[in-house]
TORKOL-4160 file (C-alpha; in steps of 0.2 Angstrom, whole numbers, padded with zeros to 4 digits, m for minus):
210
<pt num="1" X="0025" Y="m0063" Z="m0021"/>
<pt num="2" X="0035" Y="m0067" Z="m0037"/>
<pt num="3" X="0020" Y="m0077" Z="m0043"/>
<pt num="4" X="0009" Y="m0062" Z="m0041"/>
<pt num="5" X="0021" Y="m0052" Z="m0051"/>
<pt num="6" X="0021" Y="m0065" Z="m0065"/>
<pt num="7" X="0003" Y="m0065" Z="m0065"/>
<pt num="8" X="0001" Y="m0046" Z="m0068"/>
<pt num="9" X="0015" Y="m0048" Z="m0082"/>
<pt num="10" X="0005" Y="m0062" Z="m0090"/>
<pt num="11" X="m0010" Y="m0051" Z="m0090"/>
<pt num="12" X="m0001" Y="m0036" Z="m0097"/>
<pt num="13" X="m0005" Y="m0025" Z="m0082"/>
<pt num="14" X="0013" Y="m0019" Z="m0081"/>
<pt num="15" X="0013" Y="m0012" Z="m0099"/>
<pt num="16" X="m0004" Y="m0003" Z="m0097"/>
<pt num="17" X="0003" Y="0005" Z="m0081"/>
<pt num="18" X="0019" Y="0010" Z="m0089"/>
<pt num="19" X="0030" Y="m0001" Z="m0079"/>
<pt num="20" X="0044" Y="m0013" Z="m0085"/>
<pt num="21" X="0042" Y="m0032" Z="m0081"/>
<pt num="22" X="0059" Y="m0030" Z="m0073"/>
<pt num="23" X="0053" Y="m0016" Z="m0061"/>
<pt num="24" X="0038" Y="m0026" Z="m0056"/>
<pt num="25" X="0049" Y="m0042" Z="m0052"/>
<pt num="26" X="0061" Y="m0032" Z="m0042"/>
<pt num="27" X="0048" Y="m0023" Z="m0032"/>
<pt num="28" X="0040" Y="m0040" Z="m0028"/>
<pt num="29" X="0056" Y="m0048" Z="m0023"/>
<pt num="30" X="0060" Y="m0033" Z="m0011"/>
<pt num="31" X="0042" Y="m0033" Z="m0004"/>
<pt num="32" X="0043" Y="m0052" Z="m0001"/>
<pt num="33" X="0058" Y="m0049" Z="0010"/>
<pt num="34" X="0050" Y="m0035" Z="0019"/>
<pt num="35" X="0034" Y="m0044" Z="0023"/>
<pt num="36" X="0041" Y="m0061" Z="0029"/>
<pt num="37" X="0041" Y="m0069" Z="0012"/>
<pt num="38" X="0025" Y="m0061" Z="0006"/>
<pt num="39" X="0014" Y="m0074" Z="0014"/>
<pt num="40" X="m0004" Y="m0067" Z="0013"/>
<pt num="41" X="0001" Y="m0051" Z="0005"/>
<pt num="42" X="m0006" Y="m0043" Z="m0011"/>
<pt num="43" X="0004" Y="m0035" Z="m0024"/>
<pt num="44" X="m0005" Y="m0020" Z="m0032"/>
<pt num="45" X="m0003" Y="m0006" Z="m0044"/>
<pt num="46" X="m0008" Y="0012" Z="m0040"/>
<pt num="47" X="m0025" Y="0016" Z="m0047"/>
<pt num="48" X="m0018" Y="0031" Z="m0056"/>
<pt num="49" X="m0008" Y="0018" Z="m0066"/>
<pt num="50" X="m0020" Y="0004" Z="m0067"/>
<pt num="51" X="m0038" Y="0010" Z="m0066"/>
<pt num="52" X="m0053" Y="m0001" Z="m0062"/>
<pt num="53" X="m0060" Y="0001" Z="m0080"/>
<pt num="54" X="m0043" Y="m0007" Z="m0087"/>
<pt num="55" X="m0043" Y="m0021" Z="m0073"/>
<pt num="56" X="m0061" Y="m0026" Z="m0073"/>
<pt num="57" X="m0061" Y="m0035" Z="m0090"/>
<pt num="58" X="m0046" Y="m0045" Z="m0085"/>
<pt num="59" X="m0056" Y="m0054" Z="m0072"/>
<pt num="60" X="m0063" Y="m0071" Z="m0075"/>
<pt num="61" X="m0076" Y="m0082" Z="m0067"/>
<pt num="62" X="m0083" Y="m0098" Z="m0075"/>
<pt num="63" X="m0074" Y="m0093" Z="m0091"/>
<pt num="64" X="m0083" Y="m0076" Z="m0092"/>
<pt num="65" X="m0073" Y="m0060" Z="m0093"/>
<pt num="66" X="m0077" Y="m0046" Z="m0080"/>
<pt num="67" X="m0086" Y="m0030" Z="m0083"/>
<pt num="68" X="m0091" Y="m0014" Z="m0076"/>
<pt num="69" X="m0110" Y="m0010" Z="m0074"/>
<pt num="70" X="m0117" Y="0001" Z="m0088"/>
<pt num="71" X="m0122" Y="0015" Z="m0075"/>
<pt num="72" X="m0105" Y="0017" Z="m0068"/>
<pt num="73" X="m0096" Y="0025" Z="m0082"/>
<pt num="74" X="m0087" Y="0036" Z="m0070"/>
<pt num="75" X="m0079" Y="0021" Z="m0061"/>
<pt num="76" X="m0061" Y="0028" Z="m0062"/>
<pt num="77" X="m0066" Y="0044" Z="m0053"/>
<pt num="78" X="m0069" Y="0034" Z="m0037"/>
<pt num="79" X="m0054" Y="0039" Z="m0027"/>
<pt num="80" X="m0047" Y="0034" Z="m0010"/>
<pt num="81" X="m0059" Y="0039" Z="0004"/>
<pt num="82" X="m0052" Y="0052" Z="0017"/>
<pt num="83" X="m0042" Y="0043" Z="0029"/>
<pt num="84" X="m0036" Y="0029" Z="0017"/>
<pt num="85" X="m0018" Y="0034" Z="0013"/>
<pt num="86" X="m0009" Y="0026" Z="m0002"/>
<pt num="87" X="0010" Y="0025" Z="m0003"/>
<pt num="88" X="0017" Y="0037" Z="m0014"/>
<pt num="89" X="0023" Y="0024" Z="m0027"/>
<pt num="90" X="0017" Y="0016" Z="m0042"/>
<pt num="91" X="0017" Y="m0001" Z="m0033"/>
<pt num="92" X="0012" Y="m0006" Z="m0016"/>
<pt num="93" X="0008" Y="m0021" Z="m0005"/>
<pt num="94" X="m0008" Y="m0024" Z="0005"/>
<pt num="95" X="m0007" Y="m0035" Z="0020"/>
<pt num="96" X="m0019" Y="m0044" Z="0032"/>
<pt num="97" X="m0033" Y="m0046" Z="0019"/>
<pt num="98" X="m0050" Y="m0051" Z="0025"/>
<pt num="99" X="m0066" Y="m0052" Z="0014"/>
<pt num="100" X="m0077" Y="m0046" Z="0029"/>
<pt num="101" X="m0090" Y="m0060" Z="0028"/>
<pt num="102" X="m0094" Y="m0057" Z="0046"/>
<pt num="103" X="m0101" Y="m0040" Z="0041"/>
<pt num="104" X="m0113" Y="m0047" Z="0028"/>
<pt num="105" X="m0130" Y="m0038" Z="0031"/>
<pt num="106" X="m0122" Y="m0022" Z="0036"/>
<pt num="107" X="m0123" Y="m0006" Z="0027"/>
<pt num="108" X="m0107" Y="0003" Z="0021"/>
<pt num="109" X="m0111" Y="0017" Z="0033"/>
<pt num="110" X="m0111" Y="0005" Z="0047"/>
<pt num="111" X="m0096" Y="m0005" Z="0042"/>
<pt num="112" X="m0084" Y="0009" Z="0039"/>
<pt num="113" X="m0083" Y="0015" Z="0057"/>
<pt num="114" X="m0082" Y="m0003" Z="0063"/>
<pt num="115" X="m0067" Y="m0006" Z="0052"/>
<pt num="116" X="m0059" Y="0010" Z="0058"/>
<pt num="117" X="m0062" Y="0005" Z="0076"/>
<pt num="118" X="m0053" Y="m0012" Z="0073"/>
<pt num="119" X="m0038" Y="m0002" Z="0065"/>
<pt num="120" X="m0042" Y="m0010" Z="0048"/>
<pt num="121" X="m0042" Y="0000" Z="0032"/>
<pt num="122" X="m0056" Y="m0004" Z="0018"/>
<pt num="123" X="m0049" Y="m0010" Z="0002"/>
<pt num="124" X="m0050" Y="0001" Z="m0014"/>
<pt num="125" X="m0059" Y="m0005" Z="m0029"/>
<pt num="126" X="m0043" Y="m0008" Z="m0038"/>
<pt num="127" X="m0036" Y="m0017" Z="m0024"/>
<pt num="128" X="m0051" Y="m0029" Z="m0023"/>
<pt num="129" X="m0049" Y="m0032" Z="m0042"/>
<pt num="130" X="m0031" Y="m0036" Z="m0039"/>
<pt num="131" X="m0036" Y="m0048" Z="m0026"/>
<pt num="132" X="m0048" Y="m0058" Z="m0037"/>
<pt num="133" X="m0035" Y="m0057" Z="m0051"/>
<pt num="134" X="m0023" Y="m0066" Z="m0040"/>
<pt num="135" X="m0036" Y="m0077" Z="m0031"/>
<pt num="136" X="m0051" Y="m0080" Z="m0041"/>
<pt num="137" X="m0059" Y="m0091" Z="m0028"/>
<pt num="138" X="m0061" Y="m0076" Z="m0016"/>
<pt num="139" X="m0075" Y="m0071" Z="m0027"/>
<pt num="140" X="m0089" Y="m0084" Z="m0022"/>
<pt num="141" X="m0107" Y="m0083" Z="m0026"/>
<pt num="142" X="m0117" Y="m0077" Z="m0011"/>
<pt num="143" X="m0100" Y="m0072" Z="m0002"/>
<pt num="144" X="m0094" Y="m0057" Z="m0012"/>
<pt num="145" X="m0088" Y="m0041" Z="m0006"/>
<pt num="146" X="m0088" Y="m0022" Z="m0006"/>
<pt num="147" X="m0073" Y="m0010" Z="m0008"/>
<pt num="148" X="m0078" Y="0005" Z="0002"/>
<pt num="149" X="m0061" Y="0013" Z="0002"/>
<pt num="150" X="m0065" Y="0020" Z="m0015"/>
<pt num="151" X="m0078" Y="0034" Z="m0015"/>
<pt num="152" X="m0083" Y="0047" Z="m0027"/>
<pt num="153" X="m0084" Y="0065" Z="m0021"/>
<pt num="154" X="m0096" Y="0077" Z="m0030"/>
<pt num="155" X="m0091" Y="0095" Z="m0034"/>
<pt num="156" X="m0100" Y="0101" Z="m0019"/>
<pt num="157" X="m0088" Y="0091" Z="m0008"/>
<pt num="158" X="m0102" Y="0078" Z="m0003"/>
<pt num="159" X="m0099" Y="0060" Z="m0006"/>
<pt num="160" X="m0109" Y="0051" Z="m0019"/>
<pt num="161" X="m0120" Y="0039" Z="m0011"/>
<pt num="162" X="m0114" Y="0024" Z="m0022"/>
<pt num="163" X="m0101" Y="0012" Z="m0015"/>
<pt num="164" X="m0092" Y="0000" Z="m0026"/>
<pt num="165" X="m0092" Y="m0019" Z="m0025"/>
<pt num="166" X="m0087" Y="m0034" Z="m0034"/>
<pt num="167" X="m0099" Y="m0049" Z="m0036"/>
<pt num="168" X="m0105" Y="m0062" Z="m0049"/>
<pt num="169" X="m0118" Y="m0057" Z="m0061"/>
<pt num="170" X="m0135" Y="m0066" Z="m0062"/>
<pt num="171" X="m0136" Y="m0061" Z="m0080"/>
<pt num="172" X="m0152" Y="m0051" Z="m0077"/>
<pt num="173" X="m0157" Y="m0033" Z="m0083"/>
<pt num="174" X="m0144" Y="m0023" Z="m0092"/>
<pt num="175" X="m0130" Y="m0036" Z="m0088"/>
<pt num="176" X="m0138" Y="m0047" Z="m0102"/>
<pt num="177" X="m0140" Y="m0066" Z="m0101"/>
<pt num="178" X="m0123" Y="m0069" Z="m0109"/>
<pt num="179" X="m0115" Y="m0061" Z="m0094"/>
<pt num="180" X="m0123" Y="m0073" Z="m0081"/>
<pt num="181" X="m0109" Y="m0079" Z="m0069"/>
<pt num="182" X="m0097" Y="m0066" Z="m0075"/>
<pt num="183" X="m0087" Y="m0056" Z="m0062"/>
<pt num="184" X="m0095" Y="m0039" Z="m0060"/>
<pt num="185" X="m0089" Y="m0022" Z="m0054"/>
<pt num="186" X="m0105" Y="m0012" Z="m0048"/>
<pt num="187" X="m0111" Y="m0002" Z="m0034"/>
<pt num="188" X="m0123" Y="m0001" Z="m0019"/>
<pt num="189" X="m0130" Y="0013" Z="m0009"/>
<pt num="190" X="m0120" Y="0018" Z="0006"/>
<pt num="191" X="m0135" Y="0016" Z="0017"/>
<pt num="192" X="m0141" Y="m0001" Z="0011"/>
<pt num="193" X="m0138" Y="m0019" Z="0018"/>
<pt num="194" X="m0135" Y="m0034" Z="0008"/>
<pt num="195" X="m0133" Y="m0052" Z="0016"/>
<pt num="196" X="m0122" Y="m0058" Z="0002"/>
<pt num="197" X="m0109" Y="m0044" Z="0002"/>
<pt num="198" X="m0095" Y="m0042" Z="0015"/>
<pt num="199" X="m0083" Y="m0028" Z="0017"/>
<pt num="200" X="m0065" Y="m0031" Z="0011"/>
<pt num="201" X="m0052" Y="m0024" Z="0022"/>
<pt num="202" X="m0033" Y="m0025" Z="0026"/>
<pt num="203" X="m0021" Y="m0021" Z="0040"/>
<pt num="204" X="m0008" Y="m0011" Z="0031"/>
<pt num="205" X="m0001" Y="m0004" Z="0014"/>
<pt num="206" X="0017" Y="m0003" Z="0010"/>
<pt num="207" X="0026" Y="0005" Z="m0004"/>
<pt num="208" X="0044" Y="0008" Z="m0007"/>
<pt num="209" X="0045" Y="0009" Z="m0026"/>
<pt num="210" X="0046" Y="0026" Z="m0035"/>
């Protein structure tokens, strides 16, 4: 867990989130004790402090920086889905991570109730980005993942049909050839299936820092 704290400090995430390096290190140390040394746990910053638009450019794959697709200018408005409860603290730990490869070929509409039935919680987009920041190898071509814990609710109260995902750009269309192999934050329709996208989820979230 301390290594994860140092990684976020190295990237400057603590500064953009309005947190001191000392506070981040202290939380990581306490969290490691609370979750058996922090093995398999992910240290994350609340999306209100570190939004997806600020985190995405910090991603790297094949030497290319991450980006948000051009038709997702409202990326930071994607908020926790009803039933996805975040700790009331600027920092929290996510445990029991799974990329959800076994759900590749499912639609988000199909995956969400299945995850709920398994007592798992879908990752937020920002949590997914944190995961790739800490473990770049988790983003693998043809084995990328969706983060359906984040959804945009329209003024009418109806959910926007887009569901966010993190994958690797092919450098086509509006991405631009120069972005081929770059990490990409994008979206898919809630009713569509993709054989190369799993559904990232976790067992639990723990806070404690206020």
